[in-house]
C-alpha positions in Angstrom: -28.5 63.6 0.2 -29.9 60.3 1.4 -29.5 56.7 0.3 -33.0 55.2 0.5 -33.5 51.4 0.4 -36.4 49.5 -1.1 -36.9 46.2 0.5 -40.2 44.8 -0.9 -42.4 44.9 -3.9 -45.4 46.5 -2.2 -47.0 49.5 -3.8 -46.9 51.5 -0.6 -45.8 51.5 3.0 -42.4 51.1 4.6 -39.8 49.6 2.3 -41.8 50.2 -0.8 -40.7 52.2 -3.9 -43.5 54.6 -3.5 -42.5 55.4 0.0 -38.9 55.7 -1.0 -39.8 58.3 -3.7 -42.0 60.2 -1.1 -39.0 60.2 1.2 -36.7 61.4 -1.5 -39.1 64.2 -2.5 -39.2 65.3 1.1 -35.4 65.3 1.4 -33.5 68.2 0.1 -30.7 67.4 -2.4 -30.2 64.6 -4.8 -31.1 61.2 -3.2 -30.4 57.7 -4.3 -32.9 54.9 -4.2 -31.6 51.3 -4.4 -33.2 47.8 -4.0 -31.9 45.3 -1.5 -33.0 42.3 0.5 -33.5 38.7 -0.5 -36.5 39.5 -2.6 -34.3 41.5 -5.0 -31.1 39.5 -4.8 -32.3 36.1 -5.7 -32.5 34.8 -9.3 -36.2 35.4 -9.7 -37.3 38.5 -11.6 -39.5 40.9 -9.6 -42.4 43.2 -10.4 -43.6 46.2 -8.5 -47.3 46.7 -9.5 -48.8 50.1 -8.9 -52.2 50.0 -7.5 -52.6 53.5 -6.2 -51.6 55.7 -9.2 -48.4 57.0 -10.7 -45.1 57.6 -8.9 -44.5 61.4 -8.8 -40.9 62.7 -8.6 -40.6 66.3 -7.4 -36.9 66.4 -6.3 -33.6 65.2 -7.7 -33.3 61.5 -7.4 -31.4 58.5 -8.9 -33.3 55.2 -9.0 -30.8 52.3 -9.3 -32.7 49.1 -10.3 -31.4 45.5 -10.3 -31.5 45.1 -14.0 -34.0 45.6 -16.8 -34.5 41.8 -17.0 -34.8 41.5 -13.2 -37.0 44.3 -12.0 -40.2 45.8 -13.6 -42.3 48.6 -12.3 -45.8 48.2 -13.8 -48.6 50.7 -14.1 -51.0 47.8 -14.1 -52.5 49.3 -17.3 -54.3 51.8 -15.0 -51.9 54.7 -14.5 -48.7 56.3 -15.7 -45.6 54.8 -14.1 -43.3 57.8 -13.5 -44.2 61.5 -13.6 -41.3 63.9 -13.2 -42.6 67.3 -12.3 -41.3 70.7 -11.1 -38.9 72.9 -12.9 -35.3 71.8 -12.4 -36.0 68.3 -11.1 -33.3 66.0 -12.3 -34.1 62.2 -12.3 -32.0 59.3 -13.3 -33.5 55.9 -13.8 -31.2 53.0 -14.3 -31.7 49.2 -14.9 -35.4 49.0 -14.7 -38.3 48.0 -17.0 -41.1 50.5 -17.1 -44.2 48.7 -18.4 -48.0 48.6 -18.6 -48.4 52.4 -18.0 -51.5 54.0 -19.3 -52.1 57.8 -19.3 -52.4 60.7 -21.6 -49.0 62.5 -22.3 -46.7 59.6 -21.6 -48.0 56.2 -20.6 -44.7 55.1 -19.1 -42.8 58.3 -18.2 -43.7 62.0 -18.4 -41.1 64.8 -18.1 -42.6 68.2 -17.4 -41.1 71.4 -18.6 -37.8 72.3 -17.0 -37.2 68.8 -15.6 -34.7 66.2 -16.9 -34.4 62.5 -17.2 -31.4 60.2 -17.8 -32.7 56.7 -18.7 -29.9 54.1 -18.8 -29.8 50.3 -19.3 -33.6 50.2 -19.1 -36.6 49.0 -21.1 -39.8 51.0 -21.6 -42.4 48.6 -23.1 -46.1 47.9 -23.5 -47.2 51.4 -22.3 -50.1 53.4 -23.8 -50.9 57.0 -24.1 -54.5 57.5 -25.3 -54.6 61.2 -25.7 -53.0 64.6 -25.3 -49.5 65.1 -26.6 -48.9 61.4 -26.9 -45.8 59.4 -26.2 -46.8 55.9 -25.4 -43.5 55.1 -23.8 -42.1 58.6 -22.9 -43.5 62.1 -23.2 -41.0 65.0 -22.9 -43.0 68.1 -22.6 -40.3 70.7 -22.5 -37.6 69.0 -20.5 -34.4 67.2 -21.3 -34.2 63.5 -21.8 -31.1 61.3 -22.3 -31.9 57.7 -23.4 -28.7 55.5 -23.2 -28.3 51.7 -23.7 -32.1 51.3 -23.5 -34.9 49.8 -25.5 -38.3 51.5 -26.2 -40.6 48.8 -27.6 -44.2 47.7 -27.9 -45.7 51.0 -26.8 -48.8 52.6 -28.4 -50.1 56.2 -28.7 -51.9 58.5 -31.0 -48.7 60.5 -31.6 -45.2 59.2 -31.0 -45.9 55.5 -30.2 -42.4 55.1 -28.6 -41.4 58.7 -27.6 -43.0 62.1 -28.1 -40.5 64.9 -27.4 -41.1 68.7 -27.3 -37.9 69.4 -25.5 -34.3 68.2 -25.9 -33.9 64.4 -26.6 -30.6 62.5 -27.0 -30.8 58.8 -27.9 -27.5 56.9 -27.7 -26.8 53.1 -28.2 -30.5 52.5 -27.9 -33.3 50.6 -29.8 -36.8 52.0 -30.6 -38.7 49.1 -32.0 -42.2 47.7 -32.4 -44.0 50.9 -31.3 -47.3 52.0 -32.9 -48.9 55.4 -33.4 -52.4 56.0 -34.9 -51.1 59.4 -36.0 -47.5 60.4 -37.1 -44.4 59.1 -35.4 -44.6 55.4 -34.8 -41.2 55.3 -33.1 -40.6 58.9 -32.4 -42.4 62.3 -32.9 -40.2 65.3 -32.7 -41.1 68.8 -31.6 -37.8 70.0 -30.3 -34.0 69.1 -30.6 -33.2 65.4 -31.1 -29.9 63.7 -31.5 -29.8 60.1 -32.5 -26.4 58.3 -32.2 -25.6 54.6 -32.7 -29.2 53.6 -32.4 -31.7 51.4 -34.2 -35.2 52.6 -35.1 -37.1 49.8 -36.8 -40.4 47.8 -37.0 -42.4 50.8 -35.8 -45.8 51.5 -37.3 -47.6 54.8 -38.2 -49.6 56.3 -41.0 -46.8 58.9 -41.5 -43.3 58.8 -40.3 -43.4 55.2 -39.0 -39.9 55.5 -37.8 -39.5 59.3 -37.1 -42.0 62.1 -37.6 -40.4 65.6 -37.3 -43.0 68.4 -36.8 -40.5 71.1 -36.0 -37.2 71.5 -34.3 -33.9 69.9 -35.4 -33.2 66.2 -35.6 -29.7 64.8 -36.2 -28.9 61.2 -36.9 -25.4 59.6 -37.0 -24.3 55.9 -37.1 -28.0 55.1 -36.8 -30.3 52.6 -38.5 -33.8 54.0 -39.5 -35.3 51.3 -41.6 -37.7 48.5 -41.8 -40.6 50.4 -40.3 -44.2 49.8 -41.3 -44.8 52.9 -43.3 -42.4 55.6 -44.5 -39.3 55.5 -42.3 -38.9 59.3 -42.0 -41.3 62.2 -42.2 -39.8 65.6 -42.1 -36.3 67.0 -42.1 -33.4 65.1 -40.6 -29.8 66.1 -40.7 -27.8 63.1 -41.9 -24.8 62.5 -44.1 -23.3 60.8 -41.0 -23.0 57.1 -41.8 -26.6 56.3 -41.3 -28.5 53.3 -42.8 -31.9 54.5 -44.2 -34.5 52.3 -45.6 -36.9 54.6 -47.5 -36.5 58.4 -48.0 -40.1 58.9 -48.9 -41.3 61.9 -47.0 -37.9 62.6 -45.6 -36.2 66.0 -45.9 -32.8 67.5 -44.9 -29.5 65.8 -45.6 -30.5 62.3 -44.4 -29.7 59.7 -46.9 -27.0 61.7 -48.6 -23.2 61.6 -48.5 -21.9 58.9 -46.1 -25.4 57.6 -45.4 -26.4 54.3 -46.9 -29.9 53.7 -48.4 -31.6 50.5 -49.2 -31.8 51.5 -52.8 -28.1 52.4 -53.0 -27.0 49.2 -51.3 -29.5 47.0 -53.2 -31.3 45.9 -50.0 -34.8 44.8 -50.4 -35.7 43.6 -47.0 -34.8 44.6 -43.4 -34.0 41.0 -42.7 -30.9 41.4 -44.8 -29.7 43.9 -42.2 -30.9 42.9 -38.8 -32.5 40.0 -37.0 -35.6 40.2 -34.9 -35.7 41.9 -31.5 -34.2 39.4 -29.0 -32.0 38.8 -26.0 -28.6 39.0 -27.5 -26.8 39.5 -24.3 -27.0 42.3 -21.8 -30.2 43.3 -19.9 -32.1 44.8 -22.8 -33.2 43.3 -26.1 -31.6 44.3 -29.3 -31.6 43.7 -33.1 -28.5 41.7 -34.0 -26.8 42.4 -37.3 -27.0 39.5 -39.6 -24.1 38.1 -41.7 -23.3 40.4 -44.6 -25.3 43.3 -43.2 -24.6 46.6 -44.8 -24.3 48.1 -41.3 -21.2 46.1 -40.5 -18.1 48.3 -40.3 -20.0 51.1 -42.0 -20.1 53.6 -39.2 -17.8 56.5 -38.4 -15.6 56.0 -35.3 -15.3 59.8 -34.9 -19.0 60.0 -34.3 -18.9 57.7 -31.3 -19.6 59.9 -28.3 -16.7 60.3 -25.8 -16.8 57.7 -23.1 -19.0 55.3 -25.0 -17.0 52.0 -25.0 -19.7 49.4 -25.4 -22.8 48.9 -27.6 -26.2 48.8 -26.1 -25.7 45.5 -24.3 -23.0 47.0 -22.0 -20.0 45.2 -20.5 -18.4 42.6 -22.7 -19.7 44.1 -25.9 -17.3 46.5 -27.4 -18.6 49.5 -29.3 -15.9 49.3 -31.8 -15.2 45.6 -32.3 -13.5 45.1 -35.6 -11.7 48.4 -36.2 -14.7 50.3 -37.5 -17.9 50.9 -35.6 -21.0 49.3 -36.9 -24.2 51.3 -37.6 -27.0 50.9 -35.1 -27.2 50.0 -31.4 -25.7 46.5 -31.9 -22.0 45.9 -32.6 -21.2 42.7 -34.4 -18.5 40.8 -32.6 -17.8 37.3 -31.6 -20.1 36.1 -28.9 -18.4 33.8 -26.4 -21.0 31.8 -24.5 -20.4 30.4 -21.0 -19.6 26.7 -21.0 -20.4 24.0 -18.4 -18.5 20.7 -18.2 -18.3 17.9 -15.8 -15.6 15.3 -14.9 -14.4 13.4 -11.9 -11.3 14.1 -9.8 -9.2 11.4 -11.6 -10.3 11.9 -15.2 -8.8 14.3 -17.7 -11.5 16.4 -19.4 -11.2 17.4 -23.0 -13.6 19.5 -25.1 -13.9 22.6 -27.2 -15.0 25.9 -25.7 -15.7 27.6 -29.0 -18.4 25.0 -30.0 -21.2 27.3 -28.8 -19.6 30.6 -29.6 -20.9 32.6 -32.6 -19.8 35.3 -35.1 -22.3 37.0 -37.4 -19.7 37.1 -40.1 -19.2 33.5 -41.2 -16.0 34.4 -43.0 -14.3 35.1 -39.7 -12.4 32.4 -37.8 -12.7 32.5 -34.0 -9.6 31.9 -31.9 -8.9 31.9 -28.2 -6.4 34.7 -27.6 -6.4 34.9 -23.8 -7.1 32.7 -20.8 -7.7 34.1 -17.3 -6.6 37.5 -18.7 -3.3 36.3 -20.0 -2.3 35.8 -23.6 -3.0 32.3 -24.6 0.1 30.4 -25.6 -1.4 27.0 -25.8 1.0 25.7 -23.2 -0.3 24.0 -20.0 -0.5 26.0 -16.8 -1.7 25.3 -13.3 -5.0 26.9 -12.2 -5.3 28.2 -8.6 -7.3 25.0 -7.8 -4.2 22.9 -8.6 -5.6 21.5 -11.9 -3.6 21.6 -15.1 -5.2 23.4 -18.0 -4.1 23.7 -21.6 -6.3 25.8 -24.0 -5.4 25.8 -27.7 -6.2 28.6 -30.1 -8.8 26.5 -31.9 -10.8 26.1 -28.6 -9.8 22.6 -27.8 -8.7 22.2 -24.2 -7.4 19.6 -21.7 -8.2 19.9 -18.1 -6.4 17.6 -15.7 -7.8 17.8 -12.1 -5.2 15.4 -10.7 -1.9 16.8 -11.9 -0.9 18.4 -8.6 -1.0 15.9 -5.7 -3.3 16.7 -2.8 -5.0 19.5 -4.8 -8.5 20.7 -3.7 -10.3 17.9 -5.6 -8.5 14.9 -4.2 -10.0 15.6 -0.8 -13.5 15.2 -2.2 -15.5 12.2 -0.9 -17.1 9.9 -3.4 -20.0 11.7 -5.0 -19.1 15.1 -3.5 -18.6 17.9 -6.0 -16.6 21.1 -6.3 -16.4 23.6 -9.1 -13.5 25.1 -10.9 -13.5 27.8 -13.6 -11.5 29.8 -16.0 -12.2 32.7 -18.3 -11.2 33.1 -21.9 -11.3 35.7 -24.6 -12.3 34.9 -28.1 -11.2 36.9 -31.2 -12.7 37.0 -34.7 -9.4 38.2 -36.1 -10.9 41.5 -37.1 -10.5 43.2 -33.8 -13.7 41.8 -32.3 -13.4 40.0 -29.0 -15.7 38.5 -26.4 -15.2 37.0 -23.0 -16.9 34.0 -21.4 -16.4 31.7 -18.4 -16.0 28.0 -18.4 -17.3 26.3 -15.2 -16.2 22.7 -14.5 -18.0 20.6 -11.9 -15.6 18.0 -10.5 -17.1 15.0 -8.8 -15.1 13.1 -6.2 -14.2 9.5 -6.4 -12.9 7.3 -3.7 -9.1 7.4 -3.2 -7.3 4.5 -1.6 -5.3 5.1 1.5 -1.6 5.8 1.1 1.5 5.6 3.2 3.4 3.0 5.3 3.6 2.2 9.0 5.8 4.6 11.0 4.9 3.9 14.6 7.3 2.0 16.8 5.4 -0.6 18.7 6.4 -1.4 22.3 8.0 -4.7 23.2 6.6 -7.0 25.8 8.2 -9.5 28.2 7.8 -13.2 27.7 4.4 -14.6 28.7 3.0 -11.1 29.1 0.0 -9.8 27.0 0.2 -6.4 25.3 -2.4 -4.0 24.0 -1.9 -2.8 20.4 -4.0 0.1 19.1 -5.4 0.7 15.7 -4.1 4.3 16.0 -0.6 2.8 16.2 -1.1 0.6 13.2 -2.6 3.5 11.2 0.3 6.0 12.0 1.9 6.9 8.7 -1.2 6.4 6.6 -3.5 9.0 5.1 -6.4 9.4 2.8 -6.8 12.6 0.7 -10.6 12.1 0.9 -11.2 14.4 3.8 -14.4 12.6 5.0 -12.9 9.1 4.9 -12.0 7.3 8.1 -9.3 4.7 8.0 -9.5 1.4 9.8 -7.5 -1.8 10.2 -8.7 -5.1 8.7 -7.4 -8.6 8.5 -4.9 -8.1 11.3 -2.8 -11.3 12.0 0.1 -12.0 14.2 2.8 -14.7 14.5 3.9 -16.5 17.7 0.8 -15.7 19.7 -2.9 -15.2 19.9 -4.6 -11.9 18.9 -8.0 -10.8 20.1 -9.9 -7.8 18.6 -11.4 -5.9 21.6 -13.8 -4.1 19.2 -12.9 -0.7 20.7 -9.9 0.2 18.5 -7.5 -2.0 20.4 -6.2 -5.5 20.1 -4.8 -7.8 22.8 -1.8 -9.9 21.9 -0.8 -12.8 24.1 2.5 -14.5 23.2 2.8 -18.2 22.9 3.8 -19.7 26.2 7.5 -19.3 26.9 8.1 -17.7 23.4 10.6 -14.9 23.0 11.7 -13.3 19.7 10.1 -11.3 16.9 6.3 -11.0 16.4 5.3 -10.1 12.9 2.0 -8.3 12.3 0.3 -8.3 8.9 -2.8 -6.2 8.2 -4.7 -4.1 5.6 -5.7 -0.4 5.8 -9.1 0.5 4.4 -11.2 3.6 4.0 -14.3 1.4 3.8 -14.2 1.2 0.0 -10.6 0.9 -1.1 -7.9 -1.1 0.7 -4.1 -0.9 1.0 -3.0 -4.4 1.5 0.1 -6.1 2.8 1.1 -3.8 5.6 3.5 -5.1 8.3 4.8 -4.2 11.7 7.0 -6.0 14.2 7.8 -5.9 17.8 9.7 -8.2 20.2 8.8 -10.5 23.0 11.8 -10.1 25.3 13.0 -13.3 27.1 12.7 -13.9 30.9 14.1 -16.8 32.8 11.6 -19.6 33.2 11.7 -22.0 36.1 12.8 -25.6 35.3 10.1 -28.3 35.5 10.9 -31.3 37.5 8.9 -34.4 36.6 8.5 -37.0 39.3 10.5 -40.2 39.0 10.3 -43.8 40.3 12.9 -46.4 41.3 12.9 -49.7 43.0 15.2 -51.8 45.2 15.3 -55.1 46.9 14.4 -55.5 50.5 16.9 -53.9 52.8 19.1 -52.9 49.8 20.5 -49.4 49.0 19.8 -48.2 45.5 22.0 -45.7 43.6 20.0 -43.5 41.2 22.1 -41.6 38.7 21.4 -37.9 38.6 21.3 -38.2 34.8 18.3 -40.6 35.2 16.4 -38.1 37.4 17.2 -35.3 34.9 16.2 -37.2 31.8 12.5 -36.3 32.0 13.0 -32.8 33.5 13.0 -29.7 31.3 13.6 -26.0 31.0 12.2 -24.0 28.0 15.2 -21.8 28.2 17.3 -24.8 27.3 19.7 -23.9 30.1 21.9 -26.5 31.9 20.0 -28.3 34.7 21.4 -29.8 37.9 20.3 -31.3 41.2 21.5 -29.2 44.1 20.1 -31.2 46.9 17.7 -33.9 48.3 15.2 -33.6 51.1 12.0 -34.9 52.5 12.9 -38.6 52.5 10.2 -41.0 53.8 10.8 -44.5 54.9 14.5 -44.2 54.3 17.4 -41.9 53.8 18.6 -40.1 50.6 22.0 -38.7 50.1 23.3 -36.7 47.0 26.7 -38.1 46.2 29.2 -36.3 43.9 31.0 -39.5 43.3 34.2 -37.8 44.4 34.2 -35.4 41.5 32.8 -32.2 43.0 33.4 -30.3 39.7 31.7 -32.9 37.5 28.0 -33.3 38.2 27.5 -35.6 35.3 28.4 -38.7 37.4 26.5 -37.6 40.5 24.0 -40.0 42.0 21.5 -40.2 44.8 21.8 -43.1 47.3 18.6 -44.2 48.8 18.6 -46.6 51.7 15.2 -47.9 52.9 14.6 -48.2 56.6 15.2 -51.5 58.3 12.5 -54.1 57.5 10.5 -51.6 55.4 8.6 -52.9 52.5 6.5 -50.6 50.2 6.8 -47.2 48.6 9.4 -44.8 50.1 10.2 -41.4 48.6 12.5 -38.4 48.6 12.5 -34.9 47.0 15.2 -33.4 44.9 15.8 -29.8 44.1 16.1 -29.1 40.3 18.0 -25.8 39.4 18.7 -23.9 36.2 21.2 -21.8 38.1 18.6 -19.2 39.0 15.2 -20.7 39.6 14.3 -24.1 41.0 11.6 -26.7 41.1 11.1 -29.8 43.2 10.7 -33.3 42.0 9.7 -36.4 43.9 11.2 -39.8 43.5 9.1 -42.8 44.6 11.2 -45.8 45.6 9.4 -49.2 45.6 11.1 -51.3 48.3 10.6 -54.9 47.6 9.8 -57.6 50.2 11.6 -60.8 51.2 8.7 -63.3 51.0 9.1 -66.9 52.2 6.6 -69.6 51.4 5.6 -72.6 53.7 5.6 -76.3 53.3 2.1 -76.0 52.0 0.8 -74.9 48.6 1.3 -71.2 48.8 -0.1 -68.2 46.8 2.6 -65.6 47.0 2.4 -62.0 45.6 5.2 -59.6 45.4 5.2 -55.9 46.1 5.8 -53.0 43.8 9.5 -53.2 44.5 12.2 -55.6 43.7 11.0 -58.7 45.6 12.8 -61.9 46.6 10.1 -64.7 46.9 10.9 -68.2 47.8 8.0 -70.7 47.5 9.4 -73.4 49.7 7.8 -76.9 49.7 4.4 -77.3 48.1 2.9 -76.6 44.8 3.1 -72.8 44.9 1.8 -70.0 42.7 4.0 -66.9 42.8 3.4 -63.5 41.4 6.4 -61.2 41.3 4.5 -58.0 40.6 6.2 -54.8 39.6 9.9 -54.4 39.9 12.8 -56.6 39.1 11.9 -59.6 41.1 13.7 -62.9 42.0 11.2 -65.8 42.2 12.2 -69.2 43.4 9.7 -72.0 43.3 11.8 -74.4 45.4 10.3 -77.9 45.8 6.9 -78.7 44.3 5.2 -78.2 41.1 5.1 -74.4 41.0 3.7 -71.7 38.8 5.8 -68.5 38.6 4.5 -65.2 37.1 7.4 -62.7 36.8 5.1 -59.7 35.8 2.6 -60.0 38.4 -0.5 -60.4 36.2 -2.7 -59.8 39.1 -1.5 -56.2 39.5 -0.1 -55.4 36.0 3.4 -55.1 37.3 6.5 -55.7 35.1 10.2 -55.8 35.3 13.3 -57.7 34.5 12.6 -60.7 36.7 14.5 -63.8 37.6 12.4 -67.0 37.9 13.8 -70.2 39.4 11.4 -73.2 39.2 13.4 -75.4 41.5 12.4 -79.0 41.9 9.2 -80.2 40.4 7.3 -79.7 37.2 7.0 -76.0 37.2 5.3 -73.4 34.9 7.2 -70.1 34.6 5.7 -66.9 33.1 8.3 -64.2 32.5 5.8 -61.5 31.5 7.0 -58.0 30.5 10.7 -57.1 30.6 13.8 -58.9 29.9 13.5 -61.9 32.2 15.7 -64.9 33.1 13.8 -68.1 33.6 15.4 -71.2 35.1 13.2 -74.4 35.1 15.4 -76.3 37.4 14.7 -80.0 38.0 11.5 -81.5 36.5 9.5 -81.2 33.4 9.0 -77.5 33.2 7.0 -75.2 30.9 8.7 -71.8 30.3 6.9 -68.7 28.9 9.3 -65.8 28.3 6.5 -63.4 27.5 7.1 -59.9 26.1 10.7 -58.8 26.0 14.0 -60.4 25.1 14.2 -63.3 27.7 16.8 -65.9 28.6 15.3 -69.4 29.0 17.1 -72.3 30.7 15.1 -75.5 31.1 17.4 -77.3 33.4 16.9 -81.1 34.0 13.9 -82.8 32.7 11.8 -82.7 29.6 11.0 -79.0 29.2 8.8 -77.0 26.9 9.8 -73.6 25.7 6.7 -71.6 24.7 6.6 -68.9 22.0 4.2 -66.6 20.2 4.6 -64.0 17.5 5.4 -60.4 18.4 6.7 -61.1 21.9 10.3 -60.4 21.3 13.3 -62.7 20.6 14.2 -65.1 23.4 17.3 -67.2 23.8 17.1 -70.9 24.8 20.4 -71.8 26.4 20.0 -75.6 26.9 17.6 -77.0 24.3 18.0 -80.8 24.0 16.8 -82.2 20.8 14.8 -85.4 21.5 13.9 -84.5 25.1 12.8 -80.8 25.0 10.0 -79.4 22.9 9.2 -75.9 21.5 5.6 -75.0 22.2 3.6 -72.7 19.9 0.6 -70.6 21.0 -1.3 -67.5 19.9 -2.3 -69.2 16.6 1.3 -69.9 15.5 2.0 -73.2 13.8 5.0 -75.1 12.5 4.1 -74.4 8.9 4.5 -70.7 9.5 8.2 -71.1 10.6 11.5 -71.1 8.8 14.9 -72.0 10.1 18.3 -70.4 9.7 21.4 -71.3 11.7 20.5 -71.0 15.4 17.3 -69.0 14.7 13.7 -69.9 14.3 11.8 -67.3 12.3 8.2 -66.4 11.4 8.4 -66.8 7.6 5.9 -64.0 6.7 7.5 -61.3 8.8 11.0 -62.6 9.2 10.6 -62.1 12.9 13.1 -64.1 15.0 11.2 -66.0 17.6 14.1 -67.7 19.3 17.8 -68.3 19.2 18.8 -71.8 20.3 22.3 -71.8 21.6 24.4 -74.6 20.1 21.5 -75.9 17.9 21.3 -75.9 14.1 17.6 -75.2 13.8 17.5 -76.6 10.3 17.7 -80.1 11.8 14.5 -79.6 13.7 11.3 -81.3 12.6 7.6 -81.0 13.3 8.2 -83.6 16.0 10.2 -81.1 18.0 7.1 -78.7 18.2 3.9 -78.9 20.1 0.8 -76.6 20.0 -0.2 -75.2 23.3 
């Protein structure tokens, strides 16, 4: 016994059906022919067209088709399709359509004497037999034929448009419809033994016996419809009284139409359309005549007459043979028809609907209910499908489907626009014992899901003033996105207490603010490119390190040949350490043009009163210097102190022009009308004899200081300049300008003028003599702008005190005491 495979639709050659039959004929024993390969497994129906004559079967074989609605073997209107010859040859043909055959004695199939045929789940249609014994669809010339769950339709012949049988014929759960004979037997002509069970014979045409014509032999009908044919339904004797439904008894003999049989006349039926609908696809692979609502065939059969092992009607699986307690008459069993449903939703939306909306029941009085879901009794309570979705189906067909009830189920990982399918089955009942099954398919479309989670990574700390690399992977640790195809990234990353640079490679460089130590706060968002999780934070620390102190250079000044003591506190005043640690000077070094000594003032444990003594070299004038070491107890820095050493300058008997140094100078003009510039530093200027001009601030070089100016003899002019100066006019009529700062002015003997301008500080006149001395105003200041209070002269508009006159009540002064300079 061999299993032979057909792989193409060719009429001949390797892989063809013809070759498979030839191989089976040549192989001893019962062989099986099946159809495989992509040509037969796709959704497209296939046809094998015979171009070289009929297919002859000479040995036992089973031909397993792919479905009567999927695979047709066509005689191309030129030849018979199958010819079963040889005595004892047993053939089974399943799930095929045999069509367009044309030959005498069986246009579609011929069974010769002694052979047998079992035809199941097949259709024999549109074949023609133009002569001989007849049998447009099937001719049984002495063999045995079993027709099960099949349809014989649209065939033509002279005798027996559908089937001509001279042997043994059994027809079960089958339909013989729309066949035509020019002679007797539109559907079936009988010349042997025929048994008809649960079948429908209708809409056939012939001059006599449009449904069945019995020439000789025995014909038995049970649970069968023979009605609605074009001509008398039965010609000849048929054994009935077995729950048949007969249209017309004209020409009929035997017991048909008696006893438990129903006739149109008895039931008051006037038209076949009151019993059945047109031949159509009502489910299954073959066409059938559905029973209409109120049909006399409904529940009118006899369960005892249903052959053993027959559990479905002609349509096969899903269509019970006994649906409502009592079998119906004919090939079709009325029952609820549950039709597959298709719904759509997205992964976050609950779907509602009704699965019974497209289901039907021929008996309108019946109410359909859902009695089972996925093979389990339907309680109406929600339950979780294998997909993770929550489903509740109610008896009335309403349902709720929630694809999101179980976190991280298979749909939450769908990317936006990506789809997946879910399904469940249900069983519908008509309440009369009839049930039907269907499948609900739900397409779930993904929508974007936002990232979830919180940061869990521990970021590394970094020392003060040291940059650190932060990775996006660190920041994303602890976050996830159920959308499997989404990639998470960091956006809007900011940091406190430093500068952050995106390196555009998944890393960031953080540089702390100079000398900062403490906590750095990161803030950022996590996005999948569409949805964003905002407000995420991370922290790490910048650990402190000791920073060196910063020594800022200082300056000092001293008189010629004079040691200056510089307090350590003065030198430390402009020094700093970002660590705010205590600073001290631990030593001095590198003195130039003098010597420097760090003195602890006799208190070795108290550095607050320490000072540095600097002594310039003998006769040195100019800038000397020394270095000091600044310490925070661990690290040090060096500062430099520049000491301006003043000169000791003596004028001559002539008119001299004398200029001081950057230090604290002593300048004596001597005789002559001298001009003296003190320069920087705290200078002592003495005009001596002559009419001298003294500049305490050294206007020529921008110097300043707290100077002492002595005019001496003569009519002198003294300019204090910047700083808090002391001006002594001495003998003569002197002109005293204090300049900026709080100056002390003493005119001395003579008629002196004390000069003032606004915004130059408050000066004190120690010896103003009313009637001999005058107050000079310059810089746009006038007497009318002044006011007087006690010893003070003020600028009225600003209340600025210009001068304080020791021992003088200024309210007694008049305009005569003032002069404009």
